[in-house]
PDB file of N, CA, C and O in Angstrom:
ATOM      1  N   MET A   1     -18.377  24.617  16.051  1.00  0.00           N
ATOM      2  CA  MET A   1     -16.818  23.194  15.751  1.00  0.00           C
ATOM      3  C   MET A   1     -15.783  24.208  16.079  1.00  0.00           C
ATOM      4  O   MET A   1     -15.763  25.326  15.564  1.00  0.00           O
ATOM      5  N   ASP A   2     -14.657  23.648  17.227  1.00  0.00           N
ATOM      6  CA  ASP A   2     -14.141  24.266  17.659  1.00  0.00           C
ATOM      7  C   ASP A   2     -12.780  23.432  16.883  1.00  0.00           C
ATOM      8  O   ASP A   2     -12.921  22.513  16.075  1.00  0.00           O
ATOM      9  N   GLU A   3     -11.301  24.064  17.399  1.00  0.00           N
ATOM     10  CA  GLU A   3     -10.758  23.255  16.530  1.00  0.00           C
ATOM     11  C   GLU A   3     -10.825  21.784  17.406  1.00  0.00           C
ATOM     12  O   GLU A   3     -11.659  20.997  16.956  1.00  0.00           O
ATOM     13  N   ILE A   4     -10.094  21.336  18.539  1.00  0.00           N
ATOM     14  CA  ILE A   4     -10.517  20.248  19.101  1.00  0.00           C
ATOM     15  C   ILE A   4     -11.722  19.476  18.234  1.00  0.00           C
ATOM     16  O   ILE A   4     -11.360  18.306  18.103  1.00  0.00           O
ATOM     17  N   ASP A   5     -13.032  19.693  17.586  1.00  0.00           N
ATOM     18  CA  ASP A   5     -14.069  18.914  17.243  1.00  0.00           C
ATOM     19  C   ASP A   5     -13.374  19.471  15.309  1.00  0.00           C
ATOM     20  O   ASP A   5     -13.835  20.612  15.354  1.00  0.00           O
ATOM     21  N   LEU A   6     -13.303  19.464  15.164  1.00  0.00           N
ATOM     22  CA  LEU A   6     -12.130  19.715  13.792  1.00  0.00           C
ATOM     23  C   LEU A   6     -11.143  17.956  13.293  1.00  0.00           C
ATOM     24  O   LEU A   6     -11.053  17.033  12.484  1.00  0.00           O
ATOM     25  N   ALA A   7     -10.569  18.640  14.714  1.00  0.00           N
ATOM     26  CA  ALA A   7      -8.744  17.336  15.238  1.00  0.00           C
ATOM     27  C   ALA A   7      -9.267  15.932  15.173  1.00  0.00           C
ATOM     28  O   ALA A   7      -8.660  15.045  14.572  1.00  0.00           O
ATOM     29  N   GLN A   8     -10.808  15.679  16.025  1.00  0.00           N
ATOM     30  CA  GLN A   8     -11.693  14.681  16.223  1.00  0.00           C
ATOM     31  C   GLN A   8     -11.977  14.638  15.026  1.00  0.00           C
ATOM     32  O   GLN A   8     -11.068  14.144  14.359  1.00  0.00           O
ATOM     33  N   ALA A   9     -13.109  15.035  14.291  1.00  0.00           N
ATOM     34  CA  ALA A   9     -13.085  14.601  12.912  1.00  0.00           C
ATOM     35  C   ALA A   9     -11.975  14.191  12.068  1.00  0.00           C
ATOM     36  O   ALA A   9     -11.382  13.126  12.240  1.00  0.00           O
ATOM     37  N   ARG A  10     -11.665  15.105  11.077  1.00  0.00           N
ATOM     38  CA  ARG A  10     -10.537  14.452  10.898  1.00  0.00           C
ATOM     39  C   ARG A  10      -8.912  13.269  10.664  1.00  0.00           C
ATOM     40  O   ARG A  10      -8.106  13.039   9.763  1.00  0.00           O
ATOM     41  N   GLU A  11      -9.168  12.788  12.171  1.00  0.00           N
ATOM     42  CA  GLU A  11      -8.386  12.214  13.401  1.00  0.00           C
ATOM     43  C   GLU A  11      -9.687  10.578  12.861  1.00  0.00           C
ATOM     44  O   GLU A  11      -9.023   9.755  12.231  1.00  0.00           O
ATOM     45  N   GLU A  12     -10.417  10.359  12.939  1.00  0.00           N
ATOM     46  CA  GLU A  12     -11.875   9.263  12.584  1.00  0.00           C
ATOM     47  C   GLU A  12     -11.766   8.558  10.843  1.00  0.00           C
ATOM     48  O   GLU A  12     -11.716   7.392  10.452  1.00  0.00           O
ATOM     49  N   ALA A  13     -11.759  10.439   9.793  1.00  0.00           N
ATOM     50  CA  ALA A  13     -11.537  10.245   8.695  1.00  0.00           C
ATOM     51  C   ALA A  13     -10.817   9.532   8.408  1.00  0.00           C
ATOM     52  O   ALA A  13     -11.109   8.366   8.140  1.00  0.00           O
ATOM     53  N   HIS A  14      -9.453  10.087   8.367  1.00  0.00           N
ATOM     54  CA  HIS A  14      -7.830   9.498   8.257  1.00  0.00           C
ATOM     55  C   HIS A  14      -8.194   7.275   8.727  1.00  0.00           C
ATOM     56  O   HIS A  14      -8.107   6.270   8.022  1.00  0.00           O
ATOM     57  N   LEU A  15      -8.544   7.473  10.083  1.00  0.00           N
ATOM     58  CA  LEU A  15      -9.177   5.921  10.924  1.00  0.00           C
ATOM     59  C   LEU A  15      -9.592   5.412   9.929  1.00  0.00           C
ATOM     60  O   LEU A  15      -8.834   4.846   9.141  1.00  0.00           O
ATOM     61  N   ALA A  16     -10.799   5.494   9.760  1.00  0.00           N
ATOM     62  CA  ALA A  16     -11.966   5.112   9.071  1.00  0.00           C
ATOM     63  C   ALA A  16     -10.832   4.680   7.370  1.00  0.00           C
ATOM     64  O   ALA A  16     -10.451   3.513   7.282  1.00  0.00           O
ATOM     65  N   ALA A  17     -10.526   5.434   6.498  1.00  0.00           N
ATOM     66  CA  ALA A  17     -10.053   5.181   5.306  1.00  0.00           C
ATOM     67  C   ALA A  17      -8.411   4.636   4.723  1.00  0.00           C
ATOM     68  O   ALA A  17      -7.789   4.442   3.678  1.00  0.00           O
ATOM     69  N   SER A  18      -8.228   4.548   6.525  1.00  0.00           N
ATOM     70  CA  SER A  18      -6.572   3.538   6.455  1.00  0.00           C
ATOM     71  C   SER A  18      -7.456   2.149   6.435  1.00  0.00           C
ATOM     72  O   SER A  18      -6.779   1.164   6.139  1.00  0.00           O
ATOM     73  N   LEU A  19      -9.417   1.789   6.806  1.00  0.00           N
ATOM     74  CA  LEU A  19      -9.189   0.983   7.128  1.00  0.00           C
ATOM     75  C   LEU A  19      -9.872   0.127   6.239  1.00  0.00           C
ATOM     76  O   LEU A  19      -9.796  -1.093   6.092  1.00  0.00           O
ATOM     77  N   ALA A  20     -10.606   1.051   5.627  1.00  0.00           N
ATOM     78  CA  ALA A  20     -11.258   0.603   4.321  1.00  0.00           C
ATOM     79  C   ALA A  20     -10.320  -0.193   3.613  1.00  0.00           C
ATOM     80  O   ALA A  20     -10.423  -1.277   3.039  1.00  0.00           O
ATOM     81  N   ALA A  21      -9.284   0.683   3.806  1.00  0.00           N
ATOM     82  CA  ALA A  21      -7.159   0.135   2.368  1.00  0.00           C
ATOM     83  C   ALA A  21      -6.857  -0.824   2.413  1.00  0.00           C
ATOM     84  O   ALA A  21      -6.854  -1.422   1.337  1.00  0.00           O
ATOM     85  N   ARG A  22      -6.326  -1.739   3.908  1.00  0.00           N
ATOM     86  CA  ARG A  22      -5.939  -2.082   4.451  1.00  0.00           C
ATOM     87  C   ARG A  22      -6.595  -4.179   3.467  1.00  0.00           C
ATOM     88  O   ARG A  22      -7.623  -4.553   2.902  1.00  0.00           O
ATOM     89  N   ARG A  23      -5.864  -4.544   3.657  1.00  0.00           N
ATOM     90  CA  ARG A  23      -5.800  -5.545   2.984  1.00  0.00           C
ATOM     91  C   ARG A  23      -6.669  -6.770   3.217  1.00  0.00           C
ATOM     92  O   ARG A  23      -6.971  -7.337   4.267  1.00  0.00           O
ATOM     93  N   PRO A  24      -6.822  -6.891   2.611  1.00  0.00           N
ATOM     94  CA  PRO A  24      -8.320  -8.785   3.283  1.00  0.00           C
ATOM     95  C   PRO A  24      -6.922  -9.770   4.336  1.00  0.00           C
ATOM     96  O   PRO A  24      -5.719  -9.913   4.120  1.00  0.00           O
ATOM     97  N   LYS A  25      -7.535 -10.111   5.106  1.00  0.00           N
ATOM     98  CA  LYS A  25      -7.287 -11.084   6.236  1.00  0.00           C
ATOM     99  C   LYS A  25      -7.276 -12.688   5.808  1.00  0.00           C
ATOM    100  O   LYS A  25      -7.981 -13.691   5.695  1.00  0.00           O
ATOM    101  N   VAL A  26      -6.095 -12.221   5.674  1.00  0.00           N
ATOM    102  CA  VAL A  26      -6.383 -14.478   5.207  1.00  0.00           C
ATOM    103  C   VAL A  26      -6.319 -15.461   6.144  1.00  0.00           C
ATOM    104  O   VAL A  26      -5.576 -15.717   7.092  1.00  0.00           O
ATOM    105  N   GLN A  27      -7.778 -16.202   5.386  1.00  0.00           N
ATOM    106  CA  GLN A  27      -9.329 -17.003   6.689  1.00  0.00           C
ATOM    107  C   GLN A  27      -8.440 -18.502   5.541  1.00  0.00           C
ATOM    108  O   GLN A  27      -8.197 -18.732   4.356  1.00  0.00           O
ATOM    109  N   SER A  28      -8.272 -19.081   6.771  1.00  0.00           N
ATOM    110  CA  SER A  28      -8.970 -20.870   6.660  1.00  0.00           C
ATOM    111  C   SER A  28      -9.923 -20.383   6.670  1.00  0.00           C
ATOM    112  O   SER A  28     -10.450 -19.600   7.460  1.00  0.00           O
ATOM    113  N   LEU A  29     -10.402 -21.087   5.231  1.00  0.00           N
ATOM    114  CA  LEU A  29     -11.315 -22.077   4.723  1.00  0.00           C
ATOM    115  C   LEU A  29     -12.768 -22.828   5.490  1.00  0.00           C
ATOM    116  O   LEU A  29     -13.941 -22.502   5.669  1.00  0.00           O
ATOM    117  N   ASP A  30     -11.525 -24.503   5.928  1.00  0.00           N
ATOM    118  CA  ASP A  30     -11.552 -25.618   5.976  1.00  0.00           C
ATOM    119  C   ASP A  30     -11.085 -25.729   7.610  1.00  0.00           C
ATOM    120  O   ASP A  30     -11.102 -26.850   8.117  1.00  0.00           O
ATOM    121  N   GLY A  31     -10.763 -24.824   8.247  1.00  0.00           N
ATOM    122  CA  GLY A  31     -10.342 -24.542   9.370  1.00  0.00           C
ATOM    123  C   GLY A  31      -8.841 -25.556   9.896  1.00  0.00           C
ATOM    124  O   GLY A  31      -8.300 -25.692  10.994  1.00  0.00           O
ATOM    125  N   MET A  32      -8.439 -26.330   8.046  1.00  0.00           N
ATOM    126  CA  MET A  32      -6.136 -25.690   8.854  1.00  0.00           C
ATOM    127  C   MET A  32      -5.798 -25.437   8.152  1.00  0.00           C
ATOM    128  O   MET A  32      -6.373 -25.009   7.152  1.00  0.00           O
ATOM    129  N   CYS A  33      -4.764 -25.572   8.328  1.00  0.00           N
ATOM    130  CA  CYS A  33      -3.176 -24.577   8.046  1.00  0.00           C
ATOM    131  C   CYS A  33      -3.330 -24.228   6.740  1.00  0.00           C
ATOM    132  O   CYS A  33      -3.264 -25.361   6.263  1.00  0.00           O
ATOM    133  N   ILE A  34      -3.513 -23.382   5.633  1.00  0.00           N
ATOM    134  CA  ILE A  34      -3.733 -22.283   4.813  1.00  0.00           C
ATOM    135  C   ILE A  34      -1.664 -22.679   4.005  1.00  0.00           C
ATOM    136  O   ILE A  34      -1.187 -22.554   2.877  1.00  0.00           O
ATOM    137  N   TRP A  35      -1.128 -23.116   5.251  1.00  0.00           N
ATOM    138  CA  TRP A  35       0.339 -23.476   4.586  1.00  0.00           C
ATOM    139  C   TRP A  35       0.571 -24.919   4.285  1.00  0.00           C
ATOM    140  O   TRP A  35       0.510 -25.463   3.183  1.00  0.00           O
ATOM    141  N   CYS A  36       0.812 -25.384   5.300  1.00  0.00           N
ATOM    142  CA  CYS A  36       1.722 -26.259   5.451  1.00  0.00           C
ATOM    143  C   CYS A  36       0.016 -27.720   4.873  1.00  0.00           C
ATOM    144  O   CYS A  36       0.077 -28.657   4.076  1.00  0.00           O
ATOM    145  N   LYS A  37      -1.169 -27.242   5.705  1.00  0.00           N
ATOM    146  CA  LYS A  37      -2.280 -27.743   5.596  1.00  0.00           C
ATOM    147  C   LYS A  37      -2.443 -29.249   6.473  1.00  0.00           C
ATOM    148  O   LYS A  37      -3.125 -30.264   6.329  1.00  0.00           O
ATOM    149  N   ASP A  38      -1.686 -28.895   7.192  1.00  0.00           N
ATOM    150  CA  ASP A  38      -1.913 -31.289   8.248  1.00  0.00           C
ATOM    151  C   ASP A  38      -1.701 -30.444   9.996  1.00  0.00           C
ATOM    152  O   ASP A  38      -1.506 -31.248  10.907  1.00  0.00           O
ATOM    153  N   GLU A  39      -1.734 -29.187  10.328  1.00  0.00           N
ATOM    154  CA  GLU A  39      -2.567 -29.333  11.266  1.00  0.00           C
ATOM    155  C   GLU A  39      -3.495 -28.313  11.644  1.00  0.00           C
ATOM    156  O   GLU A  39      -3.460 -27.626  10.623  1.00  0.00           O
ATOM    157  N   SER A  40      -4.340 -27.714  12.447  1.00  0.00           N
ATOM    158  CA  SER A  40      -5.262 -27.087  12.670  1.00  0.00           C
ATOM    159  C   SER A  40      -5.505 -25.690  12.881  1.00  0.00           C
ATOM    160  O   SER A  40      -4.980 -25.420  13.961  1.00  0.00           O
ATOM    161  N   VAL A  41      -6.106 -24.535  12.330  1.00  0.00           N
ATOM    162  CA  VAL A  41      -5.042 -23.446  13.049  1.00  0.00           C
ATOM    163  C   VAL A  41      -5.690 -23.092  14.589  1.00  0.00           C
ATOM    164  O   VAL A  41      -6.212 -23.773  15.472  1.00  0.00           O
ATOM    165  N   VAL A  42      -5.375 -21.700  14.425  1.00  0.00           N
ATOM    166  CA  VAL A  42      -4.991 -21.287  15.766  1.00  0.00           C
ATOM    167  C   VAL A  42      -5.944 -20.334  15.684  1.00  0.00           C
ATOM    168  O   VAL A  42      -6.415 -19.795  14.683  1.00  0.00           O
ATOM    169  N   ALA A  43      -6.233 -20.146  17.052  1.00  0.00           N
ATOM    170  CA  ALA A  43      -7.975 -19.034  16.545  1.00  0.00           C
ATOM    171  C   ALA A  43      -8.249 -17.560  16.365  1.00  0.00           C
ATOM    172  O   ALA A  43      -8.215 -16.692  17.237  1.00  0.00           O
ATOM    173  N   ASP A  44      -8.608 -17.392  14.709  1.00  0.00           N
ATOM    174  CA  ASP A  44      -8.814 -16.415  14.731  1.00  0.00           C
ATOM    175  C   ASP A  44      -7.313 -15.933  13.348  1.00  0.00           C
ATOM    176  O   ASP A  44      -7.049 -14.773  13.029  1.00  0.00           O
ATOM    177  N   THR A  45      -6.596 -17.194  12.792  1.00  0.00           N
ATOM    178  CA  THR A  45      -6.077 -17.288  12.663  1.00  0.00           C
ATOM    179  C   THR A  45      -6.004 -18.183  10.597  1.00  0.00           C
ATOM    180  O   THR A  45      -6.936 -18.607   9.913  1.00  0.00           O
ATOM    181  N   ALA A  46      -5.112 -18.143  10.416  1.00  0.00           N
ATOM    182  CA  ALA A  46      -5.060 -19.378   9.030  1.00  0.00           C
ATOM    183  C   ALA A  46      -4.206 -19.937   8.822  1.00  0.00           C
ATOM    184  O   ALA A  46      -3.956 -20.437   7.725  1.00  0.00           O
ATOM    185  N   PHE A  47      -3.206 -20.042  10.271  1.00  0.00           N
ATOM    186  CA  PHE A  47      -2.256 -20.309  10.749  1.00  0.00           C
ATOM    187  C   PHE A  47      -2.217 -22.407  11.529  1.00  0.00           C
ATOM    188  O   PHE A  47      -2.970 -23.009  12.295  1.00  0.00           O
ATOM    189  N   CYS A  48      -1.670 -22.580  11.207  1.00  0.00           N
ATOM    190  CA  CYS A  48      -1.326 -23.826  12.686  1.00  0.00           C
ATOM    191  C   CYS A  48       0.135 -23.262  13.261  1.00  0.00           C
ATOM    192  O   CYS A  48       0.961 -24.052  13.717  1.00  0.00           O
ATOM    193  N   SER A  49       0.360 -21.950  13.204  1.00  0.00           N
ATOM    194  CA  SER A  49       2.225 -21.838  14.075  1.00  0.00           C
ATOM    195  C   SER A  49       2.151 -20.692  12.702  1.00  0.00           C
ATOM    196  O   SER A  49       1.509 -20.562  11.659  1.00  0.00           O
ATOM    197  N   VAL A  50       3.796 -19.633  13.830  1.00  0.00           N
ATOM    198  CA  VAL A  50       4.445 -18.500  13.061  1.00  0.00           C
ATOM    199  C   VAL A  50       4.929 -18.700  12.067  1.00  0.00           C
ATOM    200  O   VAL A  50       4.893 -18.131  10.977  1.00  0.00           O
ATOM    201  N   GLU A  51       5.626 -19.926  12.611  1.00  0.00           N
ATOM    202  CA  GLU A  51       6.686 -20.663  10.788  1.00  0.00           C
ATOM    203  C   GLU A  51       5.639 -20.787   9.974  1.00  0.00           C
ATOM    204  O   GLU A  51       6.120 -21.018   8.865  1.00  0.00           O
ATOM    205  N   CYS A  52       4.263 -20.760   9.888  1.00  0.00           N
ATOM    206  CA  CYS A  52       3.684 -21.142   9.100  1.00  0.00           C
ATOM    207  C   CYS A  52       3.041 -20.477   8.372  1.00  0.00           C
ATOM    208  O   CYS A  52       2.466 -20.760   7.322  1.00  0.00           O
ATOM    209  N   ASP A  53       3.213 -18.651   9.477  1.00  0.00           N
ATOM    210  CA  ASP A  53       3.003 -17.277   9.395  1.00  0.00           C
ATOM    211  C   ASP A  53       3.986 -17.116   8.311  1.00  0.00           C
ATOM    212  O   ASP A  53       3.799 -17.097   7.095  1.00  0.00           O
ATOM    213  N   GLU A  54       5.194 -16.990   9.073  1.00  0.00           N
ATOM    214  CA  GLU A  54       6.419 -16.463   8.093  1.00  0.00           C
ATOM    215  C   GLU A  54       6.298 -16.851   6.915  1.00  0.00           C
ATOM    216  O   GLU A  54       6.151 -16.115   5.940  1.00  0.00           O
ATOM    217  N   ASP A  55       6.379 -18.620   6.916  1.00  0.00           N
ATOM    218  CA  ASP A  55       7.041 -19.623   5.544  1.00  0.00           C
ATOM    219  C   ASP A  55       5.433 -18.784   5.237  1.00  0.00           C
ATOM    220  O   ASP A  55       5.102 -18.221   6.280  1.00  0.00           O
ATOM    221  N   TYR A  56       4.478 -18.586   4.209  1.00  0.00           N
ATOM    222  CA  TYR A  56       2.791 -18.421   4.137  1.00  0.00           C
ATOM    223  C   TYR A  56       3.724 -16.639   3.635  1.00  0.00           C
ATOM    224  O   TYR A  56       3.847 -16.829   2.425  1.00  0.00           O
ATOM    225  N   HIS A  57       4.151 -15.671   3.817  1.00  0.00           N
ATOM    226  CA  HIS A  57       3.858 -14.292   3.987  1.00  0.00           C
ATOM    227  C   HIS A  57       4.909 -14.185   3.152  1.00  0.00           C
ATOM    228  O   HIS A  57       4.763 -13.833   1.981  1.00  0.00           O
ATOM    229  N   LYS A  58       6.174 -14.509   3.729  1.00  0.00           N
ATOM    230  CA  LYS A  58       7.726 -14.948   2.733  1.00  0.00           C
ATOM    231  C   LYS A  58       7.254 -14.974   1.359  1.00  0.00           C
ATOM    232  O   LYS A  58       7.186 -14.171   0.428  1.00  0.00           O
ATOM    233  N   TYR A  59       6.734 -17.085   1.727  1.00  0.00           N
ATOM    234  CA  TYR A  59       6.659 -16.793   0.249  1.00  0.00           C
ATOM    235  C   TYR A  59       5.782 -16.123  -1.072  1.00  0.00           C
ATOM    236  O   TYR A  59       5.838 -16.316  -2.287  1.00  0.00           O
ATOM    237  N   ARG A  60       4.955 -15.243  -0.208  1.00  0.00           N
ATOM    238  CA  ARG A  60       4.390 -14.522  -0.880  1.00  0.00           C
ATOM    239  C   ARG A  60       4.205 -12.740  -1.333  1.00  0.00           C
ATOM    240  O   ARG A  60       3.351 -12.125  -1.972  1.00  0.00           O
ATOM    241  N   ARG A  61       5.252 -12.415  -0.757  1.00  0.00           N
ATOM    242  CA  ARG A  61       7.053 -11.440  -0.544  1.00  0.00           C
ATOM    243  C   ARG A  61       7.575 -12.056  -2.067  1.00  0.00           C
ATOM    244  O   ARG A  61       7.463 -11.177  -2.920  1.00  0.00           O
ATOM    245  N   GLU A  62       7.977 -13.011  -2.477  1.00  0.00           N
ATOM    246  CA  GLU A  62       8.721 -13.641  -3.228  1.00  0.00           C
ATOM    247  C   GLU A  62       8.377 -13.696  -4.703  1.00  0.00           C
ATOM    248  O   GLU A  62       9.070 -13.626  -5.718  1.00  0.00           O
ATOM    249  N   GLN A  63       6.726 -13.886  -4.431  1.00  0.00           N
ATOM    250  CA  GLN A  63       6.288 -13.991  -5.675  1.00  0.00           C
ATOM    251  C   GLN A  63       5.798 -12.457  -6.380  1.00  0.00           C
ATOM    252  O   GLN A  63       5.944 -12.041  -7.530  1.00  0.00           O
ATOM    253  N   ARG A  64       5.309 -11.974  -5.451  1.00  0.00           N
ATOM    254  CA  ARG A  64       4.917 -10.319  -5.926  1.00  0.00           C
ATOM    255  C   ARG A  64       6.593  -9.668  -6.618  1.00  0.00           C
ATOM    256  O   ARG A  64       6.809  -9.332  -7.782  1.00  0.00           O
ATOM    257  N   GLN A  65       7.660  -9.659  -5.338  1.00  0.00           N
ATOM    258  CA  GLN A  65       8.163  -9.368  -6.885  1.00  0.00           C
ATOM    259  C   GLN A  65       8.917 -10.415  -7.582  1.00  0.00           C
ATOM    260  O   GLN A  65       8.936 -10.940  -6.469  1.00  0.00           O
ATOM    261  N   ARG A  66       9.282 -10.882  -8.010  1.00  0.00           N
ATOM    262  CA  ARG A  66       8.837 -11.862  -8.772  1.00  0.00           C
ATOM    263  C   ARG A  66       8.393 -11.303  -9.935  1.00  0.00           C
ATOM    264  O   ARG A  66       9.187 -10.643 -10.604  1.00  0.00           O
ATOM    265  N   ILE A  67       6.868 -11.501 -10.420  1.00  0.00           N
ATOM    266  CA  ILE A  67       5.935 -10.637 -10.990  1.00  0.00           C
ATOM    267  C   ILE A  67       5.890  -9.050 -11.344  1.00  0.00           C
ATOM    268  O   ILE A  67       5.673  -8.661 -12.491  1.00  0.00           O
ATOM    269  N   SER A  68       6.131  -8.114 -10.179  1.00  0.00           N
ATOM    270  CA  SER A  68       7.018  -7.204 -10.412  1.00  0.00           C
ATOM    271  C   SER A  68       8.479  -6.668 -11.054  1.00  0.00           C
ATOM    272  O   SER A  68       8.818  -5.492 -10.920  1.00  0.00           O
TER     273      SER A  68
END
């Protein structure tokens, strides 16, 4: 193996570790927005709008800060 192969192997290992460590994706179980629960979700999301997404994540951040 030359230096390029070693660098590529390190990069792939780093990428695999980063992907494994990421938080699980928020999903809607019933197809309705998980924040307002009034409207159906946009494809590949758990929210009906950007506003609901932002409000949900803001709320979650605030909850984590209160516990810590």
